[in-house]
C-alpha positions as CSV (number, residue, x, y, z in Angstrom):
1,M,100.1,98.2,91.4
2,S,97.7,99.0,88.6
3,A,94.0,98.1,88.7
4,A,94.6,95.3,86.2
5,D,97.0,93.7,88.6
6,E,94.6,93.7,91.6
7,V,93.8,90.1,92.6
8,L,90.2,89.1,92.7
9,D,88.3,86.0,93.8
10,V,86.9,84.0,90.9
11,V,83.5,82.5,91.7
12,D,81.0,80.0,90.1
13,R,77.4,80.5,89.2
14,A,76.4,79.9,92.8
15,D,78.8,82.7,94.0
16,R,81.2,80.2,95.6
17,V,84.9,81.0,95.4
18,T,86.8,78.7,93.0
19,G,90.1,80.5,92.7
20,R,91.9,83.8,92.2
21,A,93.1,85.8,89.3
22,R,94.4,89.3,88.4
23,R,91.6,91.7,87.4
24,G,93.0,92.1,83.9
25,E,92.9,88.3,83.4
26,V,89.4,88.1,84.9
27,Y,88.1,90.6,82.4
28,A,90.1,89.2,79.4
29,R,88.9,85.6,80.1
30,G,85.3,86.6,81.1
31,L,85.7,85.0,84.6
32,L,82.9,85.4,87.1
33,H,83.8,87.6,90.0
34,R,82.0,89.8,92.6
35,C,81.0,93.5,92.6
36,V,79.1,95.8,94.9
37,F,76.7,98.6,93.8
38,V,75.8,101.3,96.4
39,Q,73.0,103.8,95.6
40,V,73.8,106.9,97.6
41,R,71.1,109.4,98.6
42,D,71.5,112.7,100.3
43,G,69.2,114.1,103.0
44,L,66.7,115.3,100.4
45,G,66.4,111.9,98.7
46,R,68.5,112.9,95.7
47,V,70.7,110.2,94.1
48,F,74.4,110.6,93.6
49,V,75.1,110.2,89.8
50,H,78.5,110.4,88.3
51,R,80.5,110.0,85.1
52,R,83.3,107.5,85.3
53,T,86.8,108.7,84.2
54,A,88.0,107.8,80.7
55,S,90.8,105.7,82.3
56,K,88.5,103.1,83.8
57,L,89.1,99.5,82.7
58,V,85.4,98.8,82.2
59,F,82.8,101.3,80.8
60,P,85.1,104.3,80.7
61,A,83.4,107.8,80.5
62,H,79.9,106.2,81.2
63,Y,77.4,107.5,83.7
64,D,76.3,105.5,86.7
65,M,73.8,105.9,89.5
66,F,75.7,103.7,91.8
67,V,79.2,103.8,93.4
68,G,81.0,100.6,93.9
69,G,83.3,98.2,92.3
70,V,84.9,94.8,92.4
71,L,85.7,92.9,95.6
72,G,89.4,92.2,96.3
73,A,90.5,88.6,97.0
74,G,89.1,87.5,100.4
75,E,87.0,90.6,100.8
76,G,83.3,90.4,101.8
77,Y,80.4,92.3,100.3
78,P,79.8,94.5,103.3
79,A,83.4,95.6,103.6
80,A,83.6,96.3,99.9
81,A,80.4,98.3,99.9
82,L,81.7,100.6,102.6
83,R,85.2,100.8,101.2
84,E,84.0,101.6,97.6
85,A,81.4,104.1,98.8
86,E,83.9,106.0,100.9
87,E,86.6,105.9,98.3
88,E,84.4,107.1,95.4
89,L,82.6,109.8,97.4
90,G,85.8,110.9,99.1
91,V,84.3,110.7,102.6
92,S,85.1,108.8,105.8
93,G,82.7,107.8,108.6
94,L,79.9,106.8,106.2
95,E,77.3,104.5,107.7
96,Q,77.5,100.9,106.7
97,P,75.5,100.5,103.4
98,V,72.4,98.4,103.8
99,P,72.4,95.2,101.6
100,L,69.3,94.8,99.5
101,F,69.6,92.0,97.0
102,K,72.1,90.1,94.9
103,F,71.9,89.1,91.2
104,L,74.1,87.7,88.5
105,Y,74.7,90.3,85.9
106,E,75.3,88.9,82.4
107,G,75.7,91.4,79.6
108,P,78.0,93.8,77.9
109,G,81.4,93.8,79.6
110,G,81.1,90.3,81.1
111,S,79.4,88.6,84.0
112,W,79.6,89.1,87.7
113,W,77.7,88.7,90.9
114,S,76.3,92.1,91.9
115,Y,75.2,92.9,95.4
116,V,73.1,96.1,95.5
117,H,73.2,98.3,98.7
118,E,71.9,101.7,99.6
119,V,73.1,104.4,102.0
120,R,72.3,107.9,103.1
121,C,75.1,110.4,103.0
122,A,74.9,113.7,104.9
123,L,78.6,114.3,104.6
124,P,80.1,116.8,102.0
125,V,81.5,114.7,99.2
126,S,84.8,115.1,97.4
127,P,84.7,112.4,94.8
128,Q,87.9,110.5,94.0
129,E,89.3,112.2,90.8
130,S,90.8,108.9,89.5
131,E,87.3,107.4,89.6
132,V,84.8,110.2,89.0
133,D,85.0,112.8,86.2
134,W,81.7,114.6,87.0
135,Y,78.9,114.3,89.5
136,A,75.5,115.7,90.6
137,W,72.7,114.9,93.0
138,L,69.6,114.1,90.9
139,D,66.1,113.9,92.2
140,P,64.5,110.5,91.4
141,E,62.3,111.9,88.6
142,E,65.3,113.5,86.8
143,L,67.3,110.3,87.3
144,E,64.4,108.3,85.8
145,R,64.2,110.7,82.8
146,R,68.0,110.6,82.2
147,A,68.3,106.9,82.6
148,G,65.6,106.3,79.9
149,G,66.4,109.2,77.7
150,G,69.3,107.9,75.7
151,E,71.3,111.2,75.9
152,W,73.8,109.9,78.4
153,P,75.9,106.7,78.0
154,W,75.1,104.6,81.1
155,V,77.0,101.6,82.4
156,P,74.9,98.6,81.4
157,D,75.4,96.8,84.7
158,G,74.3,99.9,86.6
159,L,71.1,100.2,84.4
160,E,70.3,96.6,85.1
161,A,70.9,97.1,88.8
162,Y,68.7,100.2,88.7
163,R,65.9,98.3,86.9
164,R,66.1,95.6,89.5
165,L,66.2,98.1,92.4
166,R,63.0,99.8,91.1
167,A,61.3,96.4,90.9
168,F,62.6,95.5,94.3
169,R,61.2,98.7,95.8
170,E,57.9,98.3,94.1
171,G,57.6,94.7,95.4
172,A,58.6,95.8,98.9
173,A,55.8,98.5,98.8
174,R,53.1,96.0,97.9
175,P,51.1,94.2,100.6
176,P,52.0,90.5,101.0
177,A,49.9,88.2,98.8
178,P,47.1,86.3,100.7
179,R,48.1,82.8,101.8
180,A,45.9,80.0,100.6
């Protein structure tokens, strides 16, 4: 079965399942569906960054600071986050990624519900060749420079998730507002 033939849940703007369709149809018709994004850090706090293969259906040969992908029909976000992270990193026995927040991505390539997770990976990685063309572990400063530098083509949904993740972390680091 090709990636375009994979069956996905179609959802509404409240992330409720309304039906099912093949991935190719989902993209062709711009149907809302579900995706997971997992930011992977090593023991030194560096972020796994990779370039997608040129054969990908969406954003081929673009860079990303997340691993992840679409949820199959009937699949939950937690299971998809672990499955996608292990597949793309080429590892098994990874800890369950921690869910952080969910948002509706609307931009180039379509619209989908995006659940952002994070996980630490102390395992040696062997990225899936059908998914990952190149990879490196970048320290947060270099990632920030590369993400804003314009020299690498980044997946737009990943950039949006990255922007939201930075804001989420900044908000989590602030003391709570005083109550009136």
